[in-house]
NUTIKE-282434 format. One record per residue (C-alpha): residue in three letters; z, x, y. Coordinates in pm, 1 decimal, always signed. Each point is the difference from the previous one (the first is absolute). Example, Ala and Ser with C-alpha at 12.3 -4.5 7.8 and 13.67 -1.06 7.14 Angstrom:
2
+------+----------+----------+----------+
: rest :       up :     east :    north :
+------+----------+----------+----------+
:  Ala :   +780.0 :  +1230.0 :   -450.0 :
:  Ser :    -66.0 :   +137.0 :   +344.0 :
+------+----------+----------+----------+
//
This chain:
78
+------+----------+----------+----------+
: rest :       up :     east :    north :
+------+----------+----------+----------+
:  Met :  -1002.5 :   +291.0 :  -4898.6 :
:  Ala :   -312.7 :    -85.9 :   -155.8 :
:  Lys :   -277.7 :   +214.7 :    -82.1 :
:  Tyr :   -280.0 :   -273.8 :    +12.7 :
:  Ser :    -14.2 :   -244.1 :   +296.6 :
:  Lys :    -69.0 :   -376.3 :   -141.4 :
:  Gly :   -348.2 :    +25.6 :   +125.5 :
:  Ala :    -69.8 :   +307.6 :   -177.9 :
:  Gln :   +155.7 :   -215.2 :   -328.6 :
:  Lys :   -241.8 :   -299.4 :    +34.5 :
:  Lys :   -334.2 :   +243.9 :    +67.0 :
:  Val :   +107.4 :   +165.5 :   -343.0 :
:  Ala :   +136.3 :   -344.7 :   -174.2 :
:  Lys :   -337.8 :   -153.7 :   +140.7 :
:  Val :   -249.4 :   +313.0 :   -148.2 :
:  Met :   +191.7 :    -43.5 :   -312.0 :
:  Arg :   -102.7 :   -365.5 :    -25.9 :
:  Glu :   -375.8 :    +88.4 :    +61.9 :
:  Lys :    +22.3 :   +257.5 :   -286.6 :
:  Lys :   +159.3 :   -231.2 :   -222.7 :
:  Ala :   -293.8 :   -267.2 :    +91.8 :
:  Gly :   -243.9 :   +265.7 :    -61.0 :
:  Thr :   -147.0 :    +18.8 :   +348.4 :
:  Leu :   +164.2 :   +292.7 :   +144.8 :
:  Lys :   -301.7 :   +235.6 :    +98.6 :
:  Ser :    +32.2 :   +358.0 :    +78.6 :
:  Gly :    -83.8 :   +140.4 :   +354.8 :
:  Arg :   -316.9 :   +234.8 :    -12.6 :
:  Ser :   -176.2 :   -103.0 :   -352.8 :
:  Gly :    +90.7 :   -367.2 :    +49.0 :
:  Lys :   +110.6 :    +36.4 :   -422.9 :
:  Lys :   +255.9 :   -237.2 :   -144.1 :
:  Val :   +361.8 :   +162.9 :    +14.7 :
:  Thr :   +191.1 :    +40.8 :   -377.6 :
:  Ser :   +233.1 :   +234.0 :   +126.2 :
:  Arg :   +345.5 :   -142.6 :    +75.8 :
:  Lys :    +62.6 :   +304.0 :   +198.4 :
:  Gln :   -321.7 :    -26.5 :   +185.3 :
:  Ala :    +72.7 :   -300.3 :    +68.2 :
:  Ile :   +335.6 :    +59.5 :   +180.7 :
:  Ala :   -148.5 :   +267.6 :   +195.9 :
:  Ile :   -254.1 :   -210.5 :   +156.7 :
:  Gly :   +297.6 :   -240.4 :    +78.4 :
:  Leu :   +169.7 :   +259.4 :   +158.6 :
:  Ser :   -295.9 :   +135.1 :   +165.8 :
:  Glu :    -50.8 :   -350.0 :   +167.4 :
:  Ala :   +347.8 :    -45.6 :   +102.0 :
:  Arg :    -14.5 :   +370.7 :   +208.0 :
:  Lys :   -311.4 :   -142.9 :   +162.1 :
:  Ala :   +183.8 :   -291.3 :   +106.1 :
:  Glu :   +273.7 :   +235.2 :   +118.7 :
:  Ala :   +264.2 :   -145.0 :   -247.3 :
:  Lys :   +316.6 :   +226.5 :    -57.8 :
:  Val :   -162.8 :   +212.2 :   -327.4 :
:  Pro :   +118.4 :   +348.3 :    -85.1 :
:  Lys :   -239.1 :   +267.0 :    +61.1 :
:  Lys :   -252.3 :   +139.7 :   -280.1 :
:  Ala :   +139.1 :   +279.4 :   -175.8 :
:  Ser :   -198.3 :   +313.3 :    +93.0 :
:  Lys :   -120.1 :   +224.0 :   -287.0 :
:  Lys :   +248.3 :   +252.8 :    +83.9 :
:  Arg :   +305.8 :   -242.1 :     -1.3 :
:  Ala :   -103.0 :   -137.7 :   -317.9 :
:  Ala :    -46.2 :   +325.7 :   -156.6 :
:  Lys :   +361.7 :    +98.7 :    +79.6 :
:  Lys :   +142.9 :   -327.8 :   -112.8 :
:  Thr :   -175.0 :    +26.8 :   -350.7 :
:  Ala :   +143.9 :   +328.2 :    -38.4 :
:  Arg :   +324.4 :    -75.0 :   +113.9 :
:  Lys :     -5.0 :   -262.0 :   -259.7 :
:  Arg :    -89.8 :   +280.3 :   -260.1 :
:  Gly :   +268.5 :   +241.6 :   +100.0 :
:  Arg :   -296.9 :   +239.1 :   +159.5 :
:  Lys :    -44.4 :   +166.0 :   +312.5 :
:  Ala :   -327.4 :   -122.0 :   +189.4 :
:  Lys :   -238.4 :   +232.4 :    +73.2 :
:  Ser :    -41.8 :     +8.2 :   +370.5 :
:  Gly :   -359.3 :    +98.9 :    +96.7 :
+------+----------+----------+----------+
//
């Protein structure tokens, strides 16, 4: 089963085209987006607002556990 819906994929693709053209701006500051990761995050955020099928954002706790697991160590709980 697909992780992301077609609608979400289209949103991210549209945002990536905007980034490449140099017209993608960040939300609050209105600065030009140059980071690929930031552009993808903006696309996924827009897709979530449009109620497309997108996995939940990783919480800091879950992200820390995942990183620790990758490194072969136990994550600190707290």
